Each structure stands twice: as structure tokens, then as C-alpha cells.
C-alpha positions in Angstrom: 0.0 0.0 0.0 1.3 3.4 -0.9 0.7 6.6 1.2 1.2 10.1 -0.1 3.3 12.4 2.1 3.7 15.8 0.5 4.7 15.1 -3.2 6.2 11.7 -2.4 4.6 8.3 -2.3 6.1 5.9 0.3 5.5 2.2 0.8 4.6 0.8 4.2 4.7 4.0 6.2 4.1 3.6 9.9 3.9 6.3 12.5 5.9 5.6 15.6 6.1 8.5 18.0 4.2 10.7 15.5 4.9 13.9 17.3 8.4 14.6 18.7 9.6 17.8 20.4 13.3 18.6 20.6 14.8 21.0 23.2 18.4 22.2 23.0 19.7 24.6 25.6 23.4 24.1 25.2 25.0 27.5 25.9 27.6 29.5 23.9 26.4 28.5 20.5 24.3 30.5 18.0 24.3 27.9 15.2 22.4 24.7 15.7 21.3 22.0 13.3 19.7 18.6 13.2 19.8 16.0 10.4 16.8 13.7 9.6 17.9 10.1 10.3 17.8 7.4 7.6 14.4 5.8 7.4 12.5 8.9 8.6 10.8 11.9 7.1 9.9 15.0 9.3 7.1 17.5 8.9 8.1 20.6 10.7 5.2 22.0 12.8 7.0 24.9 14.5 10.4 26.1 15.8 11.2 28.5 18.6 14.5 30.3 19.2 15.4 32.2 22.4 18.5 34.2 21.7 20.4 35.9 24.5 23.2 38.1 23.0 26.5 39.0 24.6 27.8 42.6 24.8 29.7 42.1 21.6 28.6 44.9 19.3 26.7 43.9 16.1 23.3 43.1 14.8 22.2 39.5 14.8 19.9 38.1 12.1 17.9 35.0 13.1 17.3 32.5 10.2 15.7 29.1 9.7 17.2 27.0 6.9 16.3 23.6 5.4 19.1 22.0 3.4 19.0 18.8 1.3 21.4 15.9 1.7 24.0 17.7 -0.5 23.9 20.8 1.7 21.9 22.9 -0.8 19.5 25.4 0.7 15.9 24.4 -0.3 14.1 26.7 2.1 15.0 29.6 4.3 13.4 32.5 6.1 14.9 35.3 8.1 13.1 37.1 11.0 11.8 40.5 9.9 13.9 42.4 12.4 17.5 42.3 13.7 18.7 41.9 17.3 21.4 44.0 18.9 23.9 43.4 21.7 23.0 42.6 25.3 19.3 41.7 24.5 17.0 38.7 24.8 14.5 38.0 22.0 12.2 35.1 21.1 11.7 34.0 17.5 8.6 31.9 16.5 8.7 30.1 13.2 5.2 28.8 12.7 2.6 27.9 10.1 -0.2 30.3 9.2 1.3 33.4 10.7 2.3 36.7 9.2 5.9 37.8 8.7 6.3 40.4 11.3 8.7 43.3 10.7 9.2 44.3 14.4 9.4 42.7 17.8 6.3 42.8 19.9 7.2 42.6 23.6 10.6 41.0 22.7 9.0 38.4 20.4 8.6 38.1 16.6 7.1 35.5 14.3 7.9 34.3 10.8 6.0 31.9 8.6 6.9 28.4 7.4 5.0 26.4 4.8 2.2 24.2 6.2 3.7 21.3 4.2 7.4 21.6 5.0 8.6 18.0 4.8 12.3 17.0 5.4 13.3 13.6 3.9 16.1 11.5 5.4 19.4 13.3 5.1 17.9 16.8 5.1 19.0 19.3 7.7 17.1 21.8 9.8 19.3 24.7 10.9 18.5 27.7 13.2 21.2 30.3 13.6 22.4 33.9 13.7 23.4 34.3 10.1 25.5 37.4 11.0 27.6 35.2 13.4 28.6 38.2 15.5 29.4 36.3 18.7 28.8 32.6 17.8 30.7 31.3 20.8 29.4 33.9 23.3 25.7 34.3 22.4 23.3 31.7 24.0 20.6 30.2 21.8 17.9 27.9 23.1 15.9 26.0 20.5 12.8 23.9 20.6 11.0 22.5 17.7 8.2 20.0 16.9 8.1 17.6 14.1 5.7 14.8 13.0 7.9 11.8 12.3 7.2 9.3 9.5 9.1 6.1 10.0 9.9 3.8 7.1 10.1 6.8 4.8 
């Protein structure tokens, strides 16, 4: 039996742990990524980034990127505003939201497609694309995916 997932048809798909939430609070890192394991496909539901910046001068630019197995960017979106030194901001990457151009009470949202599927070998990356103080800024990430096993 074949099941359609996005534009792909997959044989014998079973859902084991259909929804998984990842939380990463390792300090001193403003560039984090996760690779979809072999035999899985992820559908990204949402991602949240908490970025606490050091006193190092410079404007940070939050970005969510999806890369294929060869490292090519297949989707990316940057937050609609930048973040300066010595501040704390929260970034929400979600389905069905507008692309805000300013922070509202230290938070901002940016849209992701409602059918954002990542096949095995694809990478989800959240980072400060300006890399002002990559080893000094603290980034906490949480994200939720629907996991398709046997994909």
C-alpha cells in the first residue's frame, strides 16, 4: 500500500512517536542543526528560538534554513527584524502566521509552509546568520516535528 506524504509516495509508512519535540539549551552557540535520520521523514510543525546576546557589538539576524542531503538550501526564512547586543529575544517560526517586521514585547514571528517536509538526510538549521558572537551568544531551541518512520 502506498501513502502520499507531500509530493512523495512511500511504501509501508508507519507512524511511531508521531509527534516529537526537541529542546536544546546548550550555551555558547548561535548555530544549531539537526539531520533527519535514515528511514525517517519529518514534517516541521514549528520552531522557537530564544537568543540571549552578549555585549559584543553587532546586529544579529535569526534564520531558519532547510538543506538537502547535498547541503543545498531548499528553504530559508529570516526574521523580519535584527537583534542587537545585550538583549534577549524570542523568534517563532510557525505555520499560518504573518511575517512580522518588528518585535512585539521582545518576540517576533515568521511563517513556514504548512507542508514543510524534510526527507532523510535533510538538515534543519537555526542560527544567527550574522555570526557576530557565535561562541558567546546563547541560543535555546525547541521544535516540533511529525515523524514518519519507514520513509
